[in-house]
C-alpha positions, 0 to 999 in steps of 0.5 A: 880185407881192403879193396882199392878201386881205380878210375879215370883211365882212358884215351887221351891225345899227346900233350893232353891231361888226365887224372886218375883216382884210387880209393881204398875201402874195407877193413880198418887201416892206417896209411903208410904210403900211397903210390902209382905204378905202371906197366907198358906193353912188353915192359916190367911194372915200374914205380912212378910216384909215391907219397908217404904218410909224412908227405914226402913225394918222389917221382920217376925221372921220366914223369917228374914235372909232368905228373903230380901225386896227391892224396886225401887221407880223410877219403882214403884216396890218392890221385895222379894228375897227368899232364903233357902226356906222351905216347910212351906214357901208354900203360896200365896204371896201378894204384898201390897202398902200403897199409897197417891193418891188424899188424904193426908191419904194413902190407901192400895192396893193389888196385885192378889197374886202369888203362891209359892210352896216349895217341900221337 
């Protein structure tokens, strides 16, 4: 069993910065990819940033240049540095990791979500 625990959410003013963290623990695993999603009020969950085990990065257009995803595989941790935040970034942010455990097929795990609220 693998658990993902997020931290770092909260209230921030527009133009400010915030850093989210997510650490995986539990059963033995290896990492295929790590990602951050978000779900704003009345909206569907959307993928905003991904980092693969090979170091490939990708971002949602609306956050590219403002958000940075990074990882520390030795600590099984992924970060999301949010800068120049906007009120439309208000959402519940979810960490997700695609992990190999006992199978050769990776399985996607999810964190519980952390609220980020951007005030104007």
